[in-house]
N, CA, C and O of each residue as an XYZ file, in Angstrom:
876
protein
N       5.204      2.028    -10.675
C       5.966      2.028    -10.615
C       7.391      3.078    -10.966
O       7.638      3.535    -12.082
N       8.056      3.265     -9.961
C       8.468      4.969     -9.767
C       9.986      4.221     -8.835
O      10.144      3.195     -8.174
N      11.127      5.696     -9.346
C      12.602      5.977     -9.117
C      12.799      6.629     -8.035
O      11.785      7.266     -8.321
N      13.061      6.997     -7.258
C      13.453      7.392     -6.065
C      15.230      8.221     -5.643
O      16.179      7.438     -5.683
N      15.386      8.972     -5.459
C      16.292      9.296     -4.738
C      16.488     10.316     -4.118
O      16.107     11.366     -4.635
N      17.210     10.354     -2.684
C      17.583     11.114     -2.053
C      16.023     11.578     -2.197
O      15.883     11.430     -3.411
N      14.930     11.985     -1.778
C      13.556     11.523     -1.333
C      12.947     12.359     -2.739
O      11.989     13.116     -2.896
N      13.655     11.999     -3.357
C      12.496     13.036     -4.732
C      12.650     12.140     -5.770
O      13.603     11.459     -6.147
N      11.160     12.323     -6.275
C      11.220     11.187     -7.897
C      11.519     11.505     -8.453
O      11.055     12.593     -8.793
N      12.813     10.842     -9.310
C      13.327     10.972    -10.181
C      12.654     10.294    -11.971
O      13.085     10.688    -13.055
N      11.431      9.125    -11.748
C      10.628      9.048    -12.411
C      10.148      8.137    -12.021
O      10.633      7.369    -11.190
N       8.246      7.989    -12.986
C       7.518      7.038    -12.293
C       6.074      6.908    -13.449
O       5.585      7.898    -13.994
N       5.595      5.558    -13.638
C       5.056      5.259    -14.512
C       3.411      4.999    -13.969
O       3.363      4.840    -12.750
N       2.248      4.939    -14.576
C       1.538      4.781    -13.420
C       0.112      3.893    -13.953
O      -0.509      4.911    -14.255
N      -0.773      2.873    -14.260
C      -1.576      2.232    -14.985
C      -2.761      2.168    -13.462
O      -2.701      1.856    -12.273
N      -3.535      2.563    -14.222
C      -4.987      2.357    -13.856
C      -5.878      1.373    -13.981
O      -7.071      1.675    -13.966
N      -5.405     -0.243    -14.156
C      -5.991     -1.488    -14.465
C      -6.394     -2.021    -13.668
O      -6.017     -1.548    -12.595
N      -7.192     -3.058    -13.547
C      -7.084     -4.018    -13.302
C      -6.400     -5.437    -13.955
O      -6.403     -5.489    -15.185
N      -5.824     -6.569    -13.233
C      -5.341     -7.942    -13.987
C      -4.659     -7.906    -14.479
O      -4.519     -8.935    -15.139
N      -3.776     -7.030    -14.667
C      -2.554     -6.211    -15.030
C      -1.670     -6.703    -15.003
O      -1.139     -7.116    -16.034
N      -0.902     -6.936    -13.235
C       0.036     -7.038    -12.946
C       1.369     -8.055    -13.797
O       2.500     -7.632    -14.038
N       0.986     -9.078    -14.045
C       1.876    -10.272    -14.823
C       2.145     -9.889    -16.085
O       3.049    -10.602    -16.521
N       1.808     -9.147    -16.826
C       1.636     -8.708    -17.750
C       2.266     -7.453    -18.214
O       2.786     -7.476    -19.329
N       2.299     -6.247    -17.450
C       2.926     -4.917    -16.941
C       4.170     -4.566    -16.632
O       5.087     -3.920    -17.138
N       3.892     -5.333    -15.399
C       4.868     -4.842    -14.682
C       6.663     -4.525    -14.827
O       7.587     -3.718    -14.729
N       6.204     -5.948    -15.149
C       8.393     -5.957    -15.857
C       8.326     -4.900    -17.091
O       9.301     -4.168    -17.260
N       7.431     -4.818    -17.783
C       7.396     -3.463    -18.917
C       7.784     -2.360    -17.921
O       8.907     -2.267    -17.427
N       7.109     -1.817    -17.754
C       7.125     -0.419    -16.979
C       8.482     -0.284    -15.878
O       8.941      0.692    -15.286
N       8.865     -1.676    -15.904
C       9.688     -1.031    -15.178
C      11.074     -1.467    -15.908
O      12.097     -1.834    -15.330
N      10.881     -1.347    -17.277
C      11.788     -1.531    -17.965
C      11.879      0.278    -18.554
O      12.829      0.994    -18.870
N      10.743      0.445    -18.506
C      10.067      2.027    -19.151
C      10.864      3.202    -18.225
O      11.534      4.204    -18.470
N      10.359      2.430    -16.922
C      11.248      4.169    -16.116
C      12.994      4.195    -15.810
O      13.625      5.168    -15.398
N      13.507      2.922    -16.122
C      15.020      2.774    -15.689
C      15.603      3.612    -17.732
O      16.525      4.385    -17.993
N      14.835      3.139    -18.429
C      14.503      3.918    -20.392
C      14.999      5.633    -19.154
O      16.019      6.218    -18.789
N      13.195      5.768    -18.933
C      13.572      7.130    -19.166
C      14.395      7.581    -18.548
O      13.921      8.680    -18.259
N      16.026      7.484    -17.793
C      16.125      7.995    -16.436
C      18.144      7.276    -17.247
O      19.195      6.896    -16.732
N      17.823      7.397    -18.130
C      18.794      5.569    -18.561
C      19.669      5.094    -17.696
O      20.868      4.841    -17.816
N      18.970      5.007    -16.851
C      19.550      3.757    -15.702
C      19.759      2.326    -16.399
O      19.305      1.935    -17.475
N      20.297      1.888    -15.792
C      20.466      0.363    -15.878
C      20.008     -0.085    -14.358
O      20.050      0.463    -13.256
N      19.448     -1.639    -14.967
C      18.691     -2.286    -13.235
C      20.438     -2.789    -12.541
O      20.219     -3.835    -11.930
N      21.565     -2.537    -12.455
C      22.243     -3.245    -11.499
C      22.803     -1.261    -11.542
O      23.931     -1.000    -11.961
N      22.306     -0.655    -11.294
C      22.884      1.241    -10.728
C      21.493      0.980     -9.651
O      21.302      1.680     -8.657
N      20.815      0.120     -9.965
C      19.298      0.118     -8.812
C      20.140     -0.447     -6.964
O      20.777     -1.468     -6.702
N      19.743      0.763     -6.030
C      21.012     -0.174     -4.722
C      19.517     -0.644     -3.992
O      19.171     -1.001     -2.866
N      19.216     -0.545     -4.590
C      17.628     -1.449     -3.418
C      15.777     -1.893     -4.849
O      15.420     -2.025     -6.020
N      15.403     -1.904     -3.610
C      13.773     -2.814     -3.938
C      12.726     -2.135     -3.242
O      12.855     -2.355     -2.038
N      11.675     -1.352     -3.504
C      10.255     -1.152     -2.374
C       9.537     -1.499     -2.820
O       9.137     -0.621     -3.584
N       8.855     -2.506     -2.917
C       8.113     -2.692     -2.786
C       6.400     -3.176     -1.850
O       6.632     -4.235     -1.266
N       4.935     -2.734     -1.590
C       4.099     -2.530     -0.822
C       4.073     -4.024     -0.296
O       4.673     -4.844     -0.991
N       3.654     -4.319      0.468
C       3.252     -5.842      0.760
C       2.094     -5.972      1.371
O       1.889     -6.788      2.269
N       0.948     -4.871      0.750
C      -0.591     -4.942      1.333
C      -0.654     -4.735      3.199
O       0.376     -4.704      3.872
N      -2.097     -4.607      3.814
C      -2.951     -5.635      2.690
C      -3.606     -4.796      1.621
O      -3.716     -3.598      1.360
N      -4.006     -5.987      1.103
C      -4.435     -5.303     -0.793
C      -5.056     -7.666     -1.309
O      -5.176     -8.843     -0.967
N      -5.185     -6.397     -2.492
C      -5.337     -7.159     -3.358
C      -4.672     -9.032     -3.469
O      -3.444     -9.017     -3.561
N      -5.195    -10.317     -3.471
C      -4.480    -11.571     -2.845
C      -3.180    -11.038     -4.023
O      -2.061    -10.544     -3.884
N      -4.144    -11.502     -5.367
C      -2.673    -12.173     -6.613
C      -2.621    -10.777     -7.069
O      -2.244    -10.884     -8.236
N      -2.814     -9.310     -6.770
C      -1.265     -8.523     -6.774
C      -0.205     -7.930     -6.031
O       0.831     -7.296     -6.236
N      -1.175     -8.592     -4.664
C       0.718     -8.782     -3.682
C       1.283     -9.769     -3.808
O       2.124     -9.753     -2.909
N       1.406    -10.871     -4.484
C       1.545    -12.248     -4.860
C       2.535    -11.199     -6.332
O       3.549    -10.515     -6.469
N       2.042    -11.416     -6.665
C       2.983    -11.242     -8.288
C       3.810     -9.933     -7.797
O       5.024    -10.132     -7.812
N       3.444     -8.715     -7.391
C       4.421     -7.841     -7.033
C       5.592     -8.254     -6.023
O       6.690     -7.712     -5.900
N       5.139     -9.215     -5.420
C       6.288     -9.480     -3.898
C       7.270     -9.922     -5.089
O       8.161     -9.302     -5.669
N       6.717    -11.379     -5.253
C       8.091    -12.027     -6.340
C       8.414    -11.890     -7.314
O       9.036    -12.776     -7.899
N       8.076    -10.549     -7.960
C       8.656     -9.400     -8.752
C       9.713     -9.077     -8.166
O      10.702     -9.474     -8.781
N      10.026     -8.310     -6.882
C      10.764     -7.802     -6.358
C      11.509     -8.599     -5.886
O      12.581     -8.022     -5.705
N      11.583     -9.961     -5.467
C      12.059    -10.605     -4.327
C      13.308    -11.605     -6.497
O      14.397    -11.978     -6.933
N      12.178    -11.459     -6.751
C      12.919    -11.789     -8.208
C      14.533    -11.273     -8.453
O      15.593    -11.896     -8.502
N      14.164     -9.719     -8.594
C      15.202     -8.451     -9.265
C      16.068     -8.617     -8.395
O      17.185     -8.950     -8.791
N      15.837     -8.441     -6.934
C      16.422     -8.694     -6.054
C      18.075     -9.818     -5.689
O      19.248     -9.614     -5.376
N      17.243    -10.909     -5.961
C      18.006    -11.761     -6.376
C      18.852    -12.140     -7.637
O      19.932    -12.726     -7.713
N      18.365    -11.835     -8.209
C      19.152    -11.592     -9.412
C      20.285    -10.219     -9.932
O      20.711     -9.987    -11.064
N      20.557     -9.440     -8.580
C      20.841     -8.309     -9.692
C      21.737     -8.236     -7.777
O      22.821     -7.665     -7.663
N      21.125     -8.811     -6.687
C      22.463     -8.906     -5.419
C      22.634     -8.086     -4.878
O      23.730     -7.528     -4.823
N      20.898     -7.467     -3.875
C      20.626     -6.091     -3.681
C      19.366     -6.237     -2.767
O      18.845     -7.350     -2.832
N      18.720     -5.259     -1.854
C      17.584     -5.755     -0.888
C      16.737     -5.300     -1.825
O      16.700     -4.821     -2.959
N      15.898     -5.719     -0.681
C      13.920     -5.444     -0.213
C      13.866     -4.608      0.760
O      14.351     -4.838      1.868
N      13.227     -3.480      0.418
C      12.127     -3.012      1.577
C      11.114     -2.577      1.295
O      10.791     -1.620      0.591
N       9.926     -4.140      2.518
C       8.969     -3.688      1.727
C       8.707     -2.889      2.861
O       9.362     -2.718      3.889
N       7.096     -2.209      2.296
C       6.247     -0.837      3.166
C       4.935     -1.953      3.416
O       4.591     -2.927      2.746
N       4.639     -1.645      4.077
C       2.975     -1.985      4.721
C       1.981     -1.084      3.488
O       2.499      0.011      3.269
N       1.128     -1.241      2.941
C       0.572     -0.702      1.767
C       0.208      0.410      2.231
O       0.511      1.507      1.760
N      -0.961      0.050      3.887
C      -1.697      1.678      4.564
C      -0.766      2.277      5.042
O      -1.266      3.327      5.445
N       1.125      2.295      5.438
C       2.369      3.366      5.984
C       2.098      3.972      4.681
O       1.887      5.166      4.892
N       1.989      3.668      3.226
C       2.277      4.507      1.983
C       1.268      5.288      1.715
O       1.316      6.506      1.543
N      -0.149      4.228      1.655
C      -1.083      5.554      2.118
C      -1.447      6.772      2.131
O      -1.800      7.685      1.384
N      -1.098      6.311      4.105
C      -1.238      7.722      4.440
C       0.015      9.084      4.428
O      -0.094     10.288      4.660
N       1.156      8.238      4.051
C       1.962      9.420      3.261
C       1.723      9.738      1.834
O       2.385     10.502      1.132
N       1.359      9.494      1.720
C       0.615      9.329     -0.025
C      -0.715     11.103      0.617
O      -0.506     12.218      0.138
N      -1.197     10.997      1.053
C      -2.023     12.215      1.857
C      -0.887     13.199      2.660
O      -0.714     14.410      2.528
N      -0.263     12.345      3.435
C       0.678     13.793      4.503
C       1.670     14.815      3.048
O       1.928     16.013      3.159
N       1.960     14.171      2.127
C       2.825     14.678      0.199
C       1.641     15.385     -0.033
O       1.769     16.556     -0.388
N       0.224     14.804      0.123
C      -0.369     15.780     -0.632
C      -1.003     17.143      0.361
O      -0.991     18.287     -0.095
N      -1.506     16.850      1.664
C      -2.499     17.763      2.309
C      -2.218     18.022      3.796
O      -2.818     18.859      4.471
N      -1.024     17.034      4.326
C      -0.249     16.799      5.764
C       0.142     17.849      5.936
O      -0.215     18.555      6.879
N       1.124     18.245      4.888
C       2.734     18.354      5.557
C       2.748     19.829      6.906
O       3.435     20.030      7.907
N       1.257     20.825      6.027
C       1.082     22.506      6.861
C      -0.310     21.793      8.438
O      -0.856     22.554      9.237
N      -0.449     20.673      8.415
C      -1.898     20.457      9.134
C      -0.991     18.971     10.280
O      -0.119     18.125     10.076
N      -2.063     19.484     11.712
C      -1.896     18.414     12.303
C      -3.604     17.862     12.259
O      -4.594     18.503     12.609
N      -3.552     16.770     11.826
C      -4.666     15.840     11.476
C      -4.403     14.406     11.753
O      -3.232     14.122     12.003
N      -5.213     13.525     11.753
C      -5.634     12.573     11.961
C      -6.602     11.754     10.893
O      -7.797     11.747     10.599
N      -5.159     10.936     10.401
C      -5.539      9.922      8.908
C      -6.324      7.917      9.303
O      -6.057      7.117     10.200
N      -7.182      7.853      8.256
C      -7.579      6.431      8.621
C      -7.441      6.446      6.984
O      -8.248      6.820      6.133
N      -6.509      6.062      6.898
C      -6.286      4.451      4.974
C      -7.202      3.884      5.487
O      -7.372      3.539      6.657
N      -8.170      3.718      4.093
C      -8.872      2.400      3.738
C      -8.582      1.780      2.667
O      -8.139      2.449      1.733
N      -8.746      0.385      2.515
C      -8.151     -0.187      1.457
C      -9.370     -1.399      1.512
O      -9.538     -2.146      2.476
N     -10.405     -1.420     -0.107
C     -11.357     -2.141      0.098
C     -11.160     -3.329     -0.110
O     -10.338     -3.638     -0.974
N     -12.123     -4.719      0.900
C     -11.961     -6.099      1.215
C     -12.817     -6.488      0.576
O     -13.381     -7.552      0.832
N     -13.031     -5.978     -0.092
C     -15.389     -6.575     -0.177
C     -15.914     -6.725      1.038
O     -15.524     -6.261      2.110
N     -16.840     -7.416      0.794
C     -18.120     -7.643      1.625
C     -18.018     -6.431      2.355
O     -17.963     -6.709      3.553
N     -17.975     -5.328      2.178
C     -19.000     -3.828      3.534
C     -17.457     -3.336      3.954
O     -17.228     -2.235      4.455
N     -16.000     -4.785      3.536
C     -14.881     -4.255      4.715
C     -14.418     -3.384      4.261
O     -14.998     -2.714      3.406
N     -12.389     -2.945      5.003
C     -11.671     -2.892      4.527
C     -10.609     -2.792      5.602
O     -10.662     -2.481      6.792
N      -9.687     -3.133      4.844
C      -8.363     -2.991      5.389
C      -8.512     -1.426      5.907
O      -9.101     -0.464      5.412
N      -7.387     -1.647      7.641
C      -7.145      0.364      7.573
C      -6.104      0.206      8.998
O      -5.443     -0.743      9.420
N      -6.305      1.573      9.482
C      -5.446      1.834     10.553
C      -4.890      3.100     10.225
O      -4.678      3.744      9.197
N      -4.733      3.232     11.403
C      -5.199      5.536     11.819
C      -3.871      6.299     12.479
O      -3.347      6.121     13.578
N      -3.603      6.996     11.656
C      -2.227      7.751     11.764
C      -2.313      9.042     12.467
O      -3.414      9.360     12.916
N      -1.618      9.587     12.576
C      -1.454     10.797     13.219
C      -0.552     11.789     12.627
O       0.632     11.455     12.660
N      -0.880     13.228     11.951
C      -0.495     13.686     10.618
C       0.638     15.099     10.628
O       0.180     15.803      9.728
N       1.353     15.523     10.965
C       2.149     16.975     11.876
C       3.022     16.897     10.614
O       3.045     16.153      9.633
N       3.833     18.112     11.087
C       4.899     18.916      9.840
C       5.893     17.582     10.058
O       6.427     16.953      9.144
N       5.990     17.355     11.240
C       6.782     16.105     11.341
C       7.153     14.917     10.117
O       8.258     14.470      9.807
N       5.882     14.616      9.592
C       6.136     13.042      9.095
C       4.486     12.550      9.446
O       3.533     13.240      9.809
N       4.582     11.080      9.178
C       3.344     10.158      9.686
C       3.706      9.195     10.807
O       4.329      8.160     10.570
N       3.452      9.419     11.596
C       2.923      8.280     12.391
C       1.698      7.297     13.542
O       0.727      7.672     14.198
N       2.334      5.967     13.353
C       1.432      5.230     13.100
C       0.634      5.141     14.903
O       1.215      5.231     15.985
N      -1.317      4.874     14.529
C      -1.601      5.404     16.600
C      -2.007      3.320     16.694
O      -2.029      2.804     17.811
N      -2.252      2.504     15.524
C      -3.298      1.826     15.241
C      -2.577      0.526     15.352
O      -1.355      0.491     15.498
N      -3.291     -0.501     15.287
C      -2.933     -1.912     14.380
C      -2.853     -2.083     12.930
O      -3.495     -1.221     12.330
N      -2.460     -2.644     12.441
C      -3.698     -2.896     10.732
C      -4.505     -3.701     11.270
O      -4.169     -4.285     12.301
N      -5.820     -3.923     10.659
C      -7.120     -4.896     10.537
C      -7.579     -4.580      9.885
O      -7.365     -3.510      9.316
N      -8.570     -5.478      9.613
C      -9.721     -5.539      8.901
C     -11.253     -5.533      9.713
O     -11.541     -6.023     10.805
N     -12.312     -4.602      8.501
C     -13.211     -4.847     10.056
C     -14.444     -3.708      8.438
O     -14.328     -3.131      7.357
N     -15.493     -4.120      9.548
C     -16.490     -3.302      8.810
C     -16.947     -2.112      8.733
O     -17.274     -1.422      9.698
N     -17.010     -1.728      7.314
C     -16.748      0.086      7.154
C     -17.266      0.581      7.897
O     -16.606      1.248      8.694
N     -18.493      0.529      8.010
C     -19.287      1.086      9.626
C     -18.883      1.121     10.879
O     -18.918      1.999     11.741
N     -18.397     -0.229     10.848
C     -17.497     -0.270     11.918
C     -16.138      1.003     11.995
O     -16.141      1.856     12.882
N     -15.572      0.969     11.441
C     -14.059      1.642     11.155
C     -14.333      3.059     11.267
O     -13.354      3.761     11.523
N     -15.466      3.635     11.130
C     -16.170      4.815     10.673
C     -16.658      5.284     12.535
O     -16.649      6.352     13.147
N     -17.000      4.006     12.873
C     -17.574      4.357     14.763
C     -16.651      4.398     14.972
O     -16.606      5.556     15.389
N     -15.217      3.868     15.086
C     -15.091      3.437     16.081
C     -13.086      4.877     15.949
O     -11.974      4.979     16.469
N     -13.799      5.427     15.091
C     -12.167      6.502     14.539
C     -12.830      7.962     15.592
O     -14.000      8.186     15.902
N     -11.915      8.539     15.846
C     -11.799      9.582     16.270
C     -12.888     10.979     15.674
O     -13.351     10.877     14.538
N     -13.213     12.183     16.498
C     -13.491     12.990     15.768
C     -12.669     13.971     14.306
O     -11.534     13.969     13.830
N     -13.667     14.555     14.060
C     -12.307     14.981     12.754
C     -11.028     14.121     12.082
O     -10.006     14.731     11.766
N     -11.118     12.967     11.924
C     -10.716     12.339     10.986
C     -11.056     12.322      9.581
O     -12.233     12.167      9.257
N      -9.858     12.510      8.437
C     -10.244     12.039      7.578
C      -9.594     10.569      6.765
O      -8.441     10.161      6.906
N     -10.885      9.798      5.726
C     -10.250      8.708      5.873
C     -10.317      8.910      3.979
O     -11.002      9.477      3.128
N      -9.128      8.036      4.086
C      -8.327      8.038      2.019
C      -8.461      6.865      1.481
O      -9.162      6.035      2.059
N      -7.805      6.541      0.236
C      -8.373      5.301      0.030
C      -9.486      4.709     -1.040
O     -10.567      5.295     -1.093
N      -9.299      3.778     -1.736
C     -10.451      3.519     -2.523
C     -11.655      2.342     -1.293
O     -12.585      1.605     -1.622
N     -11.323      2.512     -0.492
C     -12.227      1.648      0.345
C     -13.619      2.907      1.503
O     -14.476      2.668      2.354
N     -13.112      4.106      0.858
C     -13.724      5.296      1.756
C     -14.425      5.648      0.878
O     -14.823      6.812      0.912
N     -14.876      4.675     -0.346
C     -15.511      5.532     -1.627
C     -17.419      5.315     -0.826
O     -18.016      4.454     -0.180
N     -17.685      6.525     -1.334
C     -19.450      6.293     -0.486
C     -20.045      6.526      0.770
O     -21.233      6.756      0.994
N     -19.089      6.442      1.586
C     -19.268      6.336      3.019
C     -19.725      8.044      3.347
O     -20.544      8.425      4.184
N     -18.790      9.008      2.265
C     -19.588     10.134      2.871
C     -20.469     11.036      1.990
O     -20.687     12.205      1.672
N     -20.848      9.725      1.789
C     -22.885     10.331      1.424
C     -23.786      9.913      2.626
O     -24.966     10.223      2.794
N     -23.000      9.149      3.427
C     -24.096      8.166      4.569
C     -24.703      9.171      4.796
O     -24.159     10.135      4.257
N     -25.410      9.371      5.233
C     -26.586     10.519      6.285
C     -25.794     10.196      8.010
O     -25.364     11.177      8.615
N     -25.673      8.745      8.673
C     -25.831      7.934      9.631
C     -24.132      8.109     10.558
O     -23.925      7.626     11.671
N     -23.029      8.972      9.677
C     -22.231      9.078      9.503
C     -21.726     10.320     10.616
O     -22.584     11.202     10.613
N     -21.122     10.492     11.119
C     -20.476     12.110     11.822
C     -19.928     13.036     11.045
O     -18.722     12.959     10.812
N     -20.736     14.126     10.475
C     -19.999     15.004      9.512
C     -18.820     15.517      9.652
O     -18.307     15.895      8.598
N     -18.088     15.688     10.804
C     -16.959     15.947     11.088
C     -16.299     15.158     10.670
O     -15.086     15.259     10.850
N     -16.738     14.261     10.079
C     -15.506     13.522      9.390
C     -15.101     13.337      7.872
O     -15.992     12.724      7.284
N     -14.529     13.517      7.429
C     -14.200     13.807      6.455
C     -13.398     12.289      5.469
O     -12.711     11.285      5.656
N     -14.064     13.021      4.438
C     -13.277     11.345      2.932
C     -12.921     12.057      2.074
O     -13.377     13.149      1.737
N     -12.032     11.440      1.645
C     -11.061     12.083      0.605
C     -10.851      9.934     -0.489
O      -9.912      9.148     -0.368
N     -12.037      9.783     -1.292
C     -10.968      8.654     -1.238
C     -10.093      8.850     -2.299
O      -9.238      8.021     -2.609
N     -10.265      9.902     -2.867
C      -9.498     10.763     -4.239
C      -7.788     10.238     -4.006
O      -7.143      9.854     -4.982
N      -7.091     10.285     -2.423
C      -5.498      9.801     -2.358
C      -6.220      8.126     -2.227
O      -7.212      7.483     -1.885
N      -4.283      8.029     -3.026
C      -4.320      6.119     -3.092
C      -3.122      6.141     -2.587
O      -2.581      7.016     -1.909
N      -2.526      4.597     -3.143
C      -1.078      4.457     -2.576
C      -0.497      4.839     -4.261
O      -1.215      4.742     -5.257
N       0.746      5.217     -4.268
C       0.374      5.016     -5.238
C       2.695      4.386     -5.494
O       3.087      3.641     -4.596
N       3.431      4.644     -6.253
C       4.784      3.828     -6.106
C       5.718      4.558     -5.538
O       6.710      4.328     -4.845
N       4.871      6.069     -6.247
C       6.285      6.993     -5.417
C       6.118      7.208     -3.836
O       7.133      7.594     -3.257
N       5.235      7.054     -3.247
C       5.247      6.831     -1.865
C       5.788      5.754     -1.119
O       6.478      5.826     -0.102
N       5.415      4.780     -1.711
C       6.313      3.337     -1.087
C       7.796      3.188     -1.932
O       8.232      2.080     -2.244
N       8.139      3.801     -2.089
C       9.444      4.191     -2.796
C      10.023      5.255     -1.640
O      11.040      4.860     -1.069
N       9.582      6.350     -1.292
C       9.715      7.251      0.104
C       9.779      6.812      0.541
O      10.877      6.381      0.892
N       8.523      6.378      1.073
C       8.539      5.758      2.660
C       9.998      4.734      3.237
O      10.737      4.651      4.218
N       9.707      3.823      1.361
C      11.195      3.268      2.004
C      12.784      3.608      2.357
O      13.710      3.373      3.132
N      12.437      4.228      1.369
C      13.329      5.233      1.401
C      14.396      5.656      2.610
O      15.618      5.511      2.596
N      13.450      6.298      3.800
C      13.636      7.441      4.571
C      13.253      6.690      6.237
O      13.124      7.009      7.419
N      13.206      5.723      5.493
C      12.085      5.165      7.169
C      12.339      3.228      7.001
O      12.610      2.534      7.980
N      12.207      2.775      5.860
C      12.395      1.005      5.743
C      14.162      1.053      5.885
O      15.147      1.777      5.737
N      13.540     -0.803      6.436
C      14.563     -1.753      6.604
C      15.146     -2.762      5.593
O      14.522     -3.806      5.399
N      15.726     -2.642      5.261
C      16.506     -3.343      3.790
C      16.687     -5.212      4.858
O      17.242     -5.688      5.848
N      15.710     -5.615      3.652
C      15.659     -7.220      4.691
C      17.005     -7.748      4.366
O      17.803     -7.036      3.757
N      17.230     -8.645      4.640
C      18.609    -10.208      4.723
C      18.259    -10.834      3.666
O      17.068    -11.048      3.440
N      18.895    -11.096      3.126
C      18.613    -13.058      1.930
C      17.584    -13.852      3.089
O      16.442    -14.072      2.686
N      17.824    -14.166      4.096
C      17.089    -14.997      5.214
C      15.753    -14.034      5.551
O      14.648    -14.473      5.870
N      16.014    -13.013      5.446
C      14.317    -12.446      6.003
C      13.390    -12.337      4.717
O      12.160    -12.357      4.715
N      14.463    -12.186      3.331
C      13.147    -12.114      2.252
C      13.141    -13.262      1.404
O      12.816    -13.179      0.219
N      13.567    -14.590      2.086
C      13.476    -15.977      1.982
C      11.698    -16.370      2.622
O      10.936    -17.141      2.038
N      11.325    -15.533      4.063
C      10.404    -16.026      4.484
C       9.038    -14.779      4.348
O       8.173    -14.764      5.224
N       8.988    -13.856      3.251
C       8.441    -12.974      3.723
C       7.246    -12.882      2.481
O       7.369    -12.961      1.258
N       6.024    -12.678      3.362
C       5.031    -12.887      2.871
C       4.444    -12.045      2.912
O       4.465    -11.469      3.999
N       3.579    -11.441      1.824
C       2.294    -10.313      2.009
C       1.513    -10.097      3.315
O       1.177    -11.045      4.025
N       1.251     -8.883      3.590
C       0.267     -9.032      5.329
C      -0.637     -9.148      3.768
O      -0.577     -8.823      2.582
N      -1.652    -10.010      4.980
C      -3.081    -10.317      4.115
C      -4.347     -9.567      5.251
O      -5.227     -8.849      4.776
N      -4.271     -9.861      6.784
C      -4.837     -9.937      7.732
C      -5.987    -10.410      7.159
O      -6.855     -9.537      7.147
N      -6.392    -11.626      6.597
C      -7.254    -12.240      6.164
C      -6.416    -14.083      6.296
O      -5.280    -14.425      5.967
N      -7.473    -14.854      6.859
C      -7.453    -16.104      6.328
C      -8.052    -16.012      4.826
O      -8.972    -15.198      4.757
N      -7.687    -16.771      3.405
C      -8.214    -17.598      2.453
C      -8.823    -18.649      2.349
O      -8.058    -19.456      2.877
N      -9.540    -19.090      2.079
C     -10.519    -20.407      2.015
C     -10.805    -20.469      0.680
O     -11.481    -19.798     -0.099
N      -9.808    -21.889      0.581
C     -10.601    -22.691     -0.975
C     -11.856    -23.323     -0.811
O     -11.891    -23.627      0.382
N     -13.049    -23.739     -1.429
C     -14.306    -24.651     -1.323
C     -14.017    -25.335     -2.340
O     -13.640    -24.726     -3.341
N     -14.091    -26.464     -2.361
C     -14.684    -27.000     -3.576
C     -15.748    -26.380     -4.854
O     -16.661    -25.661     -5.259
N     -15.175    -26.924     -4.953
C     -16.822    -26.962     -6.001
C     -17.521    -28.218     -5.952
O     -16.809    -29.212     -6.091
N     -18.860    -28.415     -5.771
C     -20.184    -29.235     -5.649
C     -19.887    -29.616     -4.530
O     -19.942    -30.841     -4.423
N     -19.518    -28.950     -3.418
C     -18.987    -29.510     -1.833
C     -19.478    -28.186     -0.601
O     -20.135    -27.145     -0.606
N     -18.928    -28.761      0.073
C     -18.958    -27.659      1.107
C     -17.797    -27.848      2.267
O     -18.099    -27.646      3.443
N     -16.496    -28.231      1.905
C     -15.136    -28.308      2.770
C     -15.022    -27.412      2.132
O     -15.249    -26.955      1.012
N     -14.229    -27.023      3.923
C     -13.009    -25.821      3.280
C     -12.130    -26.630      3.209
O     -12.013    -27.753      3.702
N     -11.153    -25.711      2.230
C      -9.637    -26.332      2.443
C      -8.499    -25.516      2.492
O      -7.698    -25.310      1.581
N      -8.497    -25.057      3.667
C      -6.759    -23.753      4.235
C      -5.614    -24.130      2.785
O      -4.913    -25.137      2.878
N      -5.531    -23.345      1.653
C      -4.589    -23.823      0.958
C      -3.412    -23.390      2.007
O      -2.236    -23.654      1.758
């Protein structure tokens, strides 16, 4: 959770634990506001990452953002998670460079969500569509001198089958600060109608299977 204003991070709280979104998210929002003696009524908008990523985490994050926005009468700004991840690289590594970066979010099954971006002094520009593919295929299709970031890039750099000109930096991950900064600088404030139909960016169709049977049920 982060609070940003005029492209500066005013306050932030982070927690690296799984399966605690429903329990920790709202208390952390309250803590961030208390840190700077603000009330929720003083917020101008709420930014939220909309995926791709964890099915449950995305649902809880978006539901929380919608609920707060409706109760406060303020807009929501939806930020694709891969965009925020690319911006995290720009903030920490790329401001003085001309580079290609590929954020990778682990999607299990040896797959990752990914997208290619150009990084230069002006900022971040997306070069491809958001997609999902086998991690090995993503590395194969990438241009030379690309840097892979995010948790989906873990273990890839140790493999000898990949081009050594490609760099791997899984320590750069998406953050609430980056989501907020992207939203403030380039985000679109959704109308109530747009917000009512907004769904997370999954990039994968989720199928549920009945226990004891082989029939697939589309949720």
